[in-house]
MIZATOR-538531 format. One record per residue (C-alpha): residue number from 1; residue in three letters; z, y, x. Coordinates in Angstrom, 3 decimals. Example, Ala and Ser with C-alpha at 12.3 -4.5 7.8 and 13.67 -1.06 7.14 Angstrom:
2
ATOM, 1, ALA, 7.800, -4.500, 12.300
ATOM, 2, SER, 7.140, -1.060, 13.670
END
This chain:
389
ATOM, 1, MET, 29.461, 31.306, -1.074
ATOM, 2, LEU, 30.661, 34.603, 0.798
ATOM, 3, LYS, 32.789, 36.947, -1.062
ATOM, 4, GLN, 30.875, 39.450, -2.551
ATOM, 5, ASN, 30.394, 43.176, -0.982
ATOM, 6, LYS, 30.371, 41.912, 2.732
ATOM, 7, HIS, 28.931, 44.947, 4.837
ATOM, 8, VAL, 26.470, 44.484, 7.808
ATOM, 9, LEU, 25.829, 47.100, 10.404
ATOM, 10, ILE, 22.586, 46.396, 11.998
ATOM, 11, VAL, 21.662, 48.413, 14.739
ATOM, 12, SER, 17.798, 49.020, 15.499
ATOM, 13, GLY, 16.075, 51.861, 18.272
ATOM, 14, GLU, 12.271, 51.507, 18.108
ATOM, 15, ALA, 9.450, 50.427, 15.914
ATOM, 16, SER, 9.412, 46.464, 16.756
ATOM, 17, GLY, 12.918, 46.609, 16.055
ATOM, 18, ASP, 12.895, 48.012, 13.173
ATOM, 19, MET, 10.286, 45.464, 11.417
ATOM, 20, TYR, 12.076, 42.582, 13.214
ATOM, 21, ALA, 15.548, 43.602, 11.598
ATOM, 22, ALA, 13.625, 44.243, 8.118
ATOM, 23, ARG, 12.591, 40.691, 7.807
ATOM, 24, LEU, 15.867, 38.835, 9.332
ATOM, 25, ILE, 17.492, 41.633, 6.225
ATOM, 26, THR, 15.318, 40.159, 3.953
ATOM, 27, GLU, 16.199, 36.266, 4.976
ATOM, 28, MET, 19.999, 36.950, 4.715
ATOM, 29, LEU, 19.560, 38.447, 1.204
ATOM, 30, SER, 18.200, 35.424, 0.461
ATOM, 31, LEU, 21.048, 33.700, 1.304
ATOM, 32, ASP, 23.602, 36.094, -0.105
ATOM, 33, PRO, 21.964, 38.684, -2.562
ATOM, 34, ASN, 25.352, 40.455, -2.468
ATOM, 35, LEU, 25.495, 41.582, 1.242
ATOM, 36, CYS, 25.260, 45.445, 2.239
ATOM, 37, PHE, 23.335, 46.719, 5.109
ATOM, 38, PHE, 23.670, 49.809, 6.664
ATOM, 39, GLY, 23.128, 51.326, 10.264
ATOM, 40, MET, 20.572, 52.887, 12.433
ATOM, 41, GLY, 16.529, 52.026, 12.141
ATOM, 42, GLY, 13.723, 53.961, 10.345
ATOM, 43, ASP, 11.284, 52.724, 7.230
ATOM, 44, ASN, 10.818, 49.286, 7.434
ATOM, 45, MET, 14.604, 48.730, 7.253
ATOM, 46, ARG, 15.181, 51.523, 4.471
ATOM, 47, ALA, 12.282, 49.546, 2.733
ATOM, 48, ALA, 14.382, 46.257, 3.109
ATOM, 49, GLY, 17.446, 47.846, 1.525
ATOM, 50, VAL, 19.327, 49.660, 4.403
ATOM, 51, ASP, 21.632, 52.290, 4.233
ATOM, 52, ILE, 19.784, 54.312, 7.062
ATOM, 53, LEU, 22.468, 56.575, 8.688
ATOM, 54, VAL, 20.898, 57.223, 11.432
ATOM, 55, ASP, 17.135, 57.684, 11.585
ATOM, 56, ALA, 15.860, 55.909, 14.849
ATOM, 57, LYS, 12.609, 57.715, 14.672
ATOM, 58, ASP, 12.726, 59.714, 17.809
ATOM, 59, LEU, 14.786, 57.596, 19.886
ATOM, 60, ALA, 12.285, 54.968, 21.356
ATOM, 61, VAL, 11.441, 55.747, 24.926
ATOM, 62, VAL, 10.676, 53.831, 28.108
ATOM, 63, GLY, 11.539, 55.130, 31.354
ATOM, 64, ILE, 14.610, 56.838, 33.079
ATOM, 65, VAL, 13.095, 60.422, 33.397
ATOM, 66, GLU, 12.019, 59.724, 29.599
ATOM, 67, VAL, 15.235, 58.840, 28.397
ATOM, 68, LEU, 16.976, 61.909, 29.950
ATOM, 69, SER, 14.742, 64.043, 27.990
ATOM, 70, LYS, 15.877, 62.396, 24.416
ATOM, 71, PHE, 19.445, 62.585, 25.969
ATOM, 72, ASN, 21.049, 64.536, 23.172
ATOM, 73, MET, 19.749, 63.119, 20.700
ATOM, 74, ILE, 20.405, 59.567, 21.607
ATOM, 75, TYR, 23.976, 60.926, 22.532
ATOM, 76, SER, 24.225, 62.424, 19.326
ATOM, 77, ALA, 23.324, 58.965, 17.473
ATOM, 78, LEU, 25.976, 56.883, 19.598
ATOM, 79, LYS, 28.742, 59.205, 18.411
ATOM, 80, LYS, 27.686, 58.671, 14.709
ATOM, 81, VAL, 27.278, 55.080, 15.357
ATOM, 82, LYS, 30.871, 55.138, 16.686
ATOM, 83, THR, 32.414, 57.196, 13.840
ATOM, 84, ILE, 31.012, 54.542, 11.577
ATOM, 85, LEU, 32.494, 51.783, 13.283
ATOM, 86, LYS, 36.114, 53.359, 13.701
ATOM, 87, LYS, 36.190, 55.172, 9.645
ATOM, 88, ASN, 34.250, 51.999, 8.016
ATOM, 89, PRO, 34.214, 48.892, 10.313
ATOM, 90, PRO, 31.625, 46.464, 8.639
ATOM, 91, ASP, 32.320, 42.555, 8.213
ATOM, 92, LEU, 29.457, 42.014, 10.924
ATOM, 93, VAL, 27.506, 44.069, 13.667
ATOM, 94, ILE, 24.044, 43.040, 14.180
ATOM, 95, LEU, 22.050, 44.513, 17.407
ATOM, 96, ILE, 18.667, 44.487, 17.746
ATOM, 97, ASP, 17.087, 44.866, 21.173
ATOM, 98, TYR, 17.544, 48.607, 22.761
ATOM, 99, PRO, 19.967, 47.454, 25.363
ATOM, 100, GLY, 20.792, 51.051, 26.848
ATOM, 101, PHE, 22.054, 51.836, 23.361
ATOM, 102, ASN, 23.101, 48.644, 21.773
ATOM, 103, LEU, 25.660, 47.651, 24.733
ATOM, 104, ARG, 27.629, 50.590, 24.120
ATOM, 105, VAL, 27.877, 49.441, 20.625
ATOM, 106, ALA, 28.662, 46.147, 21.256
ATOM, 107, LYS, 31.855, 47.366, 23.184
ATOM, 108, MET, 32.507, 50.079, 20.510
ATOM, 109, ALA, 32.421, 47.398, 17.901
ATOM, 110, LYS, 34.541, 44.564, 19.689
ATOM, 111, GLN, 37.704, 47.623, 19.875
ATOM, 112, ALA, 37.106, 48.000, 16.533
ATOM, 113, GLY, 37.742, 43.898, 16.031
ATOM, 114, VAL, 33.748, 42.976, 14.492
ATOM, 115, LYS, 31.960, 40.409, 15.618
ATOM, 116, VAL, 28.587, 40.815, 17.176
ATOM, 117, LEU, 25.326, 39.232, 17.023
ATOM, 118, TYR, 22.837, 40.408, 19.441
ATOM, 119, TYR, 19.015, 39.303, 18.836
ATOM, 120, ILE, 16.521, 39.617, 21.162
ATOM, 121, SER, 18.147, 40.063, 24.492
ATOM, 122, PRO, 17.892, 42.882, 26.998
ATOM, 123, GLN, 15.809, 41.582, 29.688
ATOM, 124, ILE, 18.114, 40.578, 32.648
ATOM, 125, TRP, 16.015, 38.161, 33.615
ATOM, 126, ALA, 13.966, 41.337, 34.914
ATOM, 127, TRP, 16.591, 43.908, 36.087
ATOM, 128, ARG, 19.975, 44.992, 35.751
ATOM, 129, LYS, 21.120, 41.573, 35.542
ATOM, 130, ASN, 24.969, 42.858, 35.689
ATOM, 131, ARG, 24.709, 43.113, 32.471
ATOM, 132, ILE, 25.130, 39.795, 31.452
ATOM, 133, HIS, 28.923, 40.341, 32.418
ATOM, 134, THR, 29.219, 42.929, 29.556
ATOM, 135, LEU, 27.635, 40.772, 27.057
ATOM, 136, LYS, 29.623, 37.983, 27.694
ATOM, 137, LYS, 32.531, 40.589, 27.110
ATOM, 138, TYR, 31.299, 41.957, 23.757
ATOM, 139, VAL, 29.098, 39.645, 22.143
ATOM, 140, ASP, 29.981, 36.710, 19.877
ATOM, 141, TRP, 26.689, 35.015, 19.950
ATOM, 142, MET, 23.031, 35.741, 21.290
ATOM, 143, ALA, 19.809, 35.102, 19.112
ATOM, 144, VAL, 17.006, 34.985, 22.399
ATOM, 145, ILE, 13.523, 34.761, 21.318
ATOM, 146, LEU, 11.713, 33.705, 24.736
ATOM, 147, PRO, 12.093, 30.168, 26.190
ATOM, 148, PHE, 13.491, 30.376, 29.275
ATOM, 149, GLU, 16.548, 32.806, 28.038
ATOM, 150, ALA, 18.533, 30.343, 26.627
ATOM, 151, LYS, 19.450, 28.608, 29.933
ATOM, 152, ILE, 20.273, 31.692, 31.488
ATOM, 153, TYR, 23.059, 32.569, 28.840
ATOM, 154, GLU, 24.111, 28.490, 28.621
ATOM, 155, GLN, 24.750, 29.115, 32.312
ATOM, 156, ALA, 26.945, 32.253, 32.048
ATOM, 157, GLN, 28.975, 30.502, 29.194
ATOM, 158, ILE, 27.727, 32.905, 26.661
ATOM, 159, PRO, 27.025, 31.574, 22.828
ATOM, 160, VAL, 23.260, 31.398, 22.490
ATOM, 161, THR, 20.342, 29.603, 20.299
ATOM, 162, PHE, 16.569, 29.803, 20.892
ATOM, 163, VAL, 15.418, 31.152, 17.589
ATOM, 164, GLY, 11.686, 31.841, 18.772
ATOM, 165, HIS, 10.039, 34.867, 18.962
ATOM, 166, PRO, 9.612, 36.746, 15.467
ATOM, 167, ILE, 6.031, 38.114, 16.190
ATOM, 168, VAL, 5.165, 34.427, 15.747
ATOM, 169, GLU, 6.051, 34.529, 12.073
ATOM, 170, GLN, 4.622, 37.836, 11.962
ATOM, 171, VAL, 1.117, 36.978, 13.160
ATOM, 172, LYS, 1.008, 33.689, 10.924
ATOM, 173, SER, 1.781, 35.307, 7.732
ATOM, 174, THR, -0.781, 37.734, 8.007
ATOM, 175, ALA, -4.090, 36.663, 6.118
ATOM, 176, LEU, -7.296, 36.982, 8.028
ATOM, 177, ALA, -10.148, 37.004, 6.531
ATOM, 178, ILE, -12.814, 37.871, 9.463
ATOM, 179, GLU, -16.350, 38.912, 9.273
ATOM, 180, GLN, -18.594, 37.311, 11.668
ATOM, 181, HIS, -20.044, 39.975, 13.812
ATOM, 182, SER, -22.658, 39.993, 16.372
ATOM, 183, GLN, -22.101, 43.822, 17.800
ATOM, 184, LYS, -19.602, 43.571, 20.475
ATOM, 185, THR, -16.393, 45.413, 19.730
ATOM, 186, ILE, -13.403, 46.228, 21.492
ATOM, 187, CYS, -10.082, 47.582, 20.628
ATOM, 188, LEU, -8.160, 50.281, 21.835
ATOM, 189, MET, -4.277, 49.982, 21.612
ATOM, 190, PRO, -2.253, 52.662, 23.355
ATOM, 191, GLY, 0.945, 52.204, 21.762
ATOM, 192, SER, 3.503, 53.141, 19.461
ATOM, 193, ARG, 5.209, 56.357, 21.211
ATOM, 194, SER, 4.295, 59.849, 21.548
ATOM, 195, GLY, 4.713, 59.338, 25.405
ATOM, 196, GLU, 2.168, 56.576, 25.678
ATOM, 197, ILE, -0.491, 58.461, 23.409
ATOM, 198, LYS, -0.173, 61.064, 26.029
ATOM, 199, ASN, -0.160, 58.910, 29.109
ATOM, 200, LEU, -2.374, 56.239, 28.267
ATOM, 201, LEU, -5.117, 57.567, 25.528
ATOM, 202, PRO, -7.107, 59.756, 27.687
ATOM, 203, VAL, -7.697, 56.786, 30.189
ATOM, 204, ILE, -8.522, 54.766, 27.539
ATOM, 205, LEU, -10.993, 56.967, 26.050
ATOM, 206, GLU, -12.401, 57.465, 29.183
ATOM, 207, SER, -12.980, 54.136, 29.667
ATOM, 208, ALA, -14.250, 53.734, 26.114
ATOM, 209, LYS, -17.176, 55.915, 27.024
ATOM, 210, ARG, -18.321, 54.441, 30.171
ATOM, 211, LEU, -18.397, 51.265, 28.277
ATOM, 212, LYS, -20.147, 52.346, 25.599
ATOM, 213, GLU, -22.872, 53.837, 28.454
ATOM, 214, LEU, -22.984, 50.426, 29.149
ATOM, 215, TYR, -23.342, 48.971, 25.871
ATOM, 216, PRO, -24.635, 51.082, 23.354
ATOM, 217, SER, -24.259, 49.155, 20.421
ATOM, 218, LEU, -20.479, 48.686, 21.246
ATOM, 219, GLN, -17.996, 49.178, 18.289
ATOM, 220, LEU, -14.568, 50.776, 19.036
ATOM, 221, LEU, -11.960, 49.983, 16.962
ATOM, 222, LEU, -8.394, 51.976, 17.042
ATOM, 223, PRO, -5.370, 50.641, 15.295
ATOM, 224, LEU, -2.870, 53.199, 14.571
ATOM, 225, ALA, 0.473, 52.307, 14.949
ATOM, 226, PRO, 2.439, 53.091, 11.788
ATOM, 227, THR, 5.269, 55.390, 14.479
ATOM, 228, ILE, 2.107, 57.524, 15.384
ATOM, 229, LEU, 0.428, 60.344, 13.353
ATOM, 230, LEU, -3.415, 60.798, 13.058
ATOM, 231, SER, -2.497, 64.643, 13.726
ATOM, 232, GLU, -1.504, 63.162, 17.295
ATOM, 233, ILE, -4.370, 61.461, 18.164
ATOM, 234, THR, -7.101, 63.840, 16.665
ATOM, 235, PRO, -7.044, 66.362, 19.414
ATOM, 236, TYR, -7.652, 63.467, 22.228
ATOM, 237, LEU, -10.514, 62.106, 20.042
ATOM, 238, SER, -12.225, 65.156, 19.081
ATOM, 239, HIS, -13.471, 65.141, 23.001
ATOM, 240, TYR, -15.120, 61.771, 22.247
ATOM, 241, SER, -16.693, 62.271, 19.026
ATOM, 242, GLU, -19.777, 60.676, 20.020
ATOM, 243, LEU, -18.206, 57.162, 20.657
ATOM, 244, ASN, -17.913, 57.276, 16.679
ATOM, 245, ILE, -13.962, 55.421, 17.162
ATOM, 246, LYS, -13.110, 53.633, 13.975
ATOM, 247, ILE, -9.295, 54.483, 13.033
ATOM, 248, ILE, -7.974, 51.651, 11.730
ATOM, 249, LYS, -4.916, 51.644, 9.524
ATOM, 250, ASN, -2.497, 48.911, 8.342
ATOM, 251, GLN, -5.202, 46.411, 9.693
ATOM, 252, THR, -4.241, 46.066, 13.281
ATOM, 253, TYR, -4.235, 41.890, 13.558
ATOM, 254, GLU, -7.724, 42.233, 11.824
ATOM, 255, ALA, -9.023, 44.614, 14.187
ATOM, 256, ILE, -7.448, 42.830, 17.127
ATOM, 257, GLN, -9.620, 39.538, 15.667
ATOM, 258, LYS, -12.884, 41.368, 15.223
ATOM, 259, SER, -12.788, 42.030, 19.049
ATOM, 260, ASP, -13.997, 40.632, 21.994
ATOM, 261, ALA, -11.168, 42.137, 24.163
ATOM, 262, VAL, -8.568, 44.951, 23.862
ATOM, 263, ILE, -7.131, 47.557, 26.233
ATOM, 264, VAL, -3.767, 47.753, 25.426
ATOM, 265, SER, -0.122, 49.262, 26.420
ATOM, 266, SER, 2.222, 47.135, 27.487
ATOM, 267, GLY, 4.583, 46.081, 24.813
ATOM, 268, THR, 4.835, 43.688, 22.143
ATOM, 269, ALA, 1.515, 44.295, 21.168
ATOM, 270, THR, 0.161, 42.183, 24.030
ATOM, 271, LEU, 2.207, 38.837, 22.662
ATOM, 272, GLU, 0.436, 39.640, 19.289
ATOM, 273, ILE, -2.873, 40.025, 21.070
ATOM, 274, ALA, -2.231, 36.731, 22.917
ATOM, 275, LEU, -1.349, 34.788, 19.728
ATOM, 276, LEU, -4.328, 35.904, 17.947
ATOM, 277, GLY, -6.405, 34.547, 21.041
ATOM, 278, VAL, -8.216, 37.495, 22.024
ATOM, 279, PRO, -8.814, 38.307, 25.945
ATOM, 280, MET, -7.186, 41.990, 26.951
ATOM, 281, VAL, -6.548, 44.310, 29.734
ATOM, 282, ILE, -2.473, 45.444, 29.587
ATOM, 283, ILE, -2.337, 48.800, 30.889
ATOM, 284, TYR, 0.515, 51.248, 31.688
ATOM, 285, LYS, 1.822, 54.409, 33.160
ATOM, 286, LEU, 5.519, 56.061, 33.479
ATOM, 287, ALA, 6.598, 58.996, 34.714
ATOM, 288, PRO, 6.442, 58.821, 38.971
ATOM, 289, LEU, 10.186, 59.174, 39.584
ATOM, 290, SER, 10.587, 56.439, 36.698
ATOM, 291, TYR, 8.339, 53.852, 37.870
ATOM, 292, PHE, 9.525, 54.208, 41.671
ATOM, 293, ILE, 12.982, 53.807, 40.406
ATOM, 294, LEU, 11.884, 50.630, 38.039
ATOM, 295, LYS, 10.259, 48.930, 40.540
ATOM, 296, LYS, 12.570, 48.935, 42.903
ATOM, 297, LEU, 15.011, 47.233, 40.258
ATOM, 298, ALA, 13.039, 44.751, 38.468
ATOM, 299, LYS, 12.777, 41.374, 39.804
ATOM, 300, ILE, 9.641, 39.943, 37.850
ATOM, 301, ASN, 6.080, 39.926, 38.921
ATOM, 302, TYR, 4.500, 40.613, 36.007
ATOM, 303, ILE, 4.984, 43.169, 32.982
ATOM, 304, GLY, 2.791, 41.838, 29.922
ATOM, 305, LEU, 4.931, 39.407, 28.013
ATOM, 306, CYS, 2.047, 37.229, 27.750
ATOM, 307, ASN, 2.339, 36.976, 31.594
ATOM, 308, ILE, 5.606, 36.405, 31.818
ATOM, 309, ILE, 5.875, 33.655, 29.531
ATOM, 310, ALA, 2.960, 31.954, 30.894
ATOM, 311, GLU, 4.443, 32.521, 34.177
ATOM, 312, LYS, 1.077, 33.185, 35.503
ATOM, 313, SER, -1.546, 36.146, 35.180
ATOM, 314, ILE, -3.484, 35.474, 31.922
ATOM, 315, ALA, -4.006, 38.975, 30.944
ATOM, 316, PRO, -5.171, 41.449, 34.186
ATOM, 317, GLU, -2.631, 44.193, 34.135
ATOM, 318, LEU, -3.367, 47.702, 35.709
ATOM, 319, ILE, -0.076, 50.036, 36.198
ATOM, 320, GLN, 0.160, 53.352, 37.087
ATOM, 321, ASN, -2.730, 54.738, 39.471
ATOM, 322, ASP, -4.876, 51.650, 38.951
ATOM, 323, ALA, -4.513, 52.054, 35.139
ATOM, 324, ASN, -8.141, 54.397, 35.771
ATOM, 325, PRO, -11.175, 54.028, 33.857
ATOM, 326, GLU, -12.971, 52.617, 36.828
ATOM, 327, LYS, -10.639, 49.586, 37.021
ATOM, 328, ILE, -10.064, 49.039, 33.045
ATOM, 329, THR, -14.166, 49.020, 32.608
ATOM, 330, HIS, -14.482, 46.576, 35.191
ATOM, 331, GLU, -11.803, 44.208, 33.813
ATOM, 332, ILE, -13.761, 44.624, 29.941
ATOM, 333, LYS, -16.767, 44.084, 31.564
ATOM, 334, ARG, -16.118, 40.800, 33.077
ATOM, 335, PHE, -14.407, 39.378, 29.351
ATOM, 336, LEU, -17.939, 40.524, 27.915
ATOM, 337, GLU, -20.602, 39.070, 30.597
ATOM, 338, ASN, -18.556, 36.079, 32.132
ATOM, 339, ALA, -18.287, 33.195, 29.758
ATOM, 340, GLU, -16.419, 31.055, 32.124
ATOM, 341, TYR, -13.661, 33.581, 32.598
ATOM, 342, ARG, -13.426, 34.423, 29.078
ATOM, 343, HIS, -13.222, 30.821, 28.240
ATOM, 344, GLN, -10.278, 30.144, 30.658
ATOM, 345, THR, -8.639, 33.041, 29.637
ATOM, 346, GLU, -8.571, 31.906, 25.815
ATOM, 347, LYS, -7.482, 28.620, 27.095
ATOM, 348, ASN, -4.649, 30.436, 29.260
ATOM, 349, LEU, -3.862, 31.973, 25.716
ATOM, 350, ALA, -3.278, 29.101, 23.587
ATOM, 351, GLU, -1.241, 27.446, 26.086
ATOM, 352, MET, 1.172, 30.514, 26.421
ATOM, 353, LYS, 1.143, 30.486, 22.414
ATOM, 354, MET, 2.276, 26.794, 22.433
ATOM, 355, LYS, 5.856, 28.052, 24.497
ATOM, 356, LEU, 6.917, 29.837, 21.545
ATOM, 357, GLY, 6.657, 27.390, 18.820
ATOM, 358, ASP, 5.833, 27.444, 15.028
ATOM, 359, GLY, 7.842, 30.909, 14.092
ATOM, 360, GLY, 11.445, 30.704, 11.719
ATOM, 361, ALA, 12.610, 33.223, 14.384
ATOM, 362, SER, 13.891, 35.452, 11.219
ATOM, 363, LYS, 15.583, 32.474, 9.436
ATOM, 364, LYS, 17.271, 31.128, 12.233
ATOM, 365, VAL, 18.694, 34.559, 12.764
ATOM, 366, ALA, 19.918, 35.142, 9.276
ATOM, 367, GLU, 22.091, 31.457, 9.482
ATOM, 368, LEU, 23.339, 32.673, 12.669
ATOM, 369, ALA, 24.729, 35.816, 11.155
ATOM, 370, PHE, 25.837, 33.813, 7.936
ATOM, 371, ASN, 27.829, 31.422, 9.901
ATOM, 372, LEU, 29.437, 34.288, 11.969
ATOM, 373, LEU, 30.274, 36.261, 8.514
ATOM, 374, ASN, 32.212, 32.891, 7.149
ATOM, 375, THR, 33.714, 32.356, 10.722
ATOM, 376, THR, 37.424, 34.048, 10.730
ATOM, 377, GLU, 37.613, 33.545, 14.537
ATOM, 378, SER, 36.232, 35.685, 17.356
ATOM, 379, CYS, 34.444, 34.572, 20.491
ATOM, 380, HIS, 37.053, 37.144, 22.012
ATOM, 381, PRO, 40.157, 38.206, 22.438
ATOM, 382, SER, 41.078, 41.564, 20.912
ATOM, 383, VAL, 40.125, 44.671, 22.174
ATOM, 384, SER, 42.018, 47.761, 21.920
ATOM, 385, TRP, 40.310, 50.445, 20.600
ATOM, 386, ASP, 39.085, 53.260, 23.142
ATOM, 387, PRO, 38.273, 56.852, 21.990
ATOM, 388, ASP, 36.290, 57.460, 24.528
ATOM, 389, GLY, 34.139, 53.884, 24.322
END
């Protein structure tokens, strides 16, 4: 049994990480109710019992130019985490995704003599492969969520466990009582970040307008991401009142399963939709400079997680200028009108689902964390404290 009041610093910077962290904390508390958690995150972590010292609400961004626009907030948060580590070192640091920030925290933690568990790997298989050297130097254990990631770390001689994707357990744990419907239904999912709403919601709504013209009885659902306020999307929706779009709160999975197809922003949602077996069109837009740089650096053929895991295109991707109403409408029409194409897509989605296993990621990571808390040895030699970190 652990001695009482061991402290864990947990750091998450995005909505999905906040959600996964909350599930992990619940599992860790089932192993030892005396654990104390503090750190950086959002409402889910707070509800799970974490003392939130840095609120991550406004820190989630994608793209190099977009990150620069929030540099001051990100720098301030990093400085605060650094102060916490120096003045009140925990027994363990758990880092969840958010690599640009968390790799710096990993270095600070090792300088403070604290073990580090990294849950949800930086996408080194896609770009910035050199990050693996930082991970090897400052991380005690990697808990990876994609089946091919473990081999990468094993080859680099970094302790690693493939735990499966946490979204599997989340989708499985949701009770879905779905009514049968004869009405064609499209789900609109513009993203969970304010920048995504600005870049993607207008093109999604224009696509919905075209689809409504083709299918007058079409039902349109828009699940509201927990990180987005209704007031953020209302100005856009006011120009499309004739579409009668139904805003869905706290029932995203139900909305997806009621739908014949989904128009979705690239991100974790693509995996949720794939696990529910619903065809989708993946779209994304970045600032032109960010896209230019990332395209030069990225070493992958797809951006959608479902396509990356499947290692082939099982959901069409429309990026930058291709993410336009004409092409989006065309792809949705294929799902609605071509039964053979739809059937093959559903078969591909089912095959991808098999690759992710049966779930239980949170419990597996909790056990890894518990073992690290109980182990006195570090995987790394001591690192002297560098005040400029």
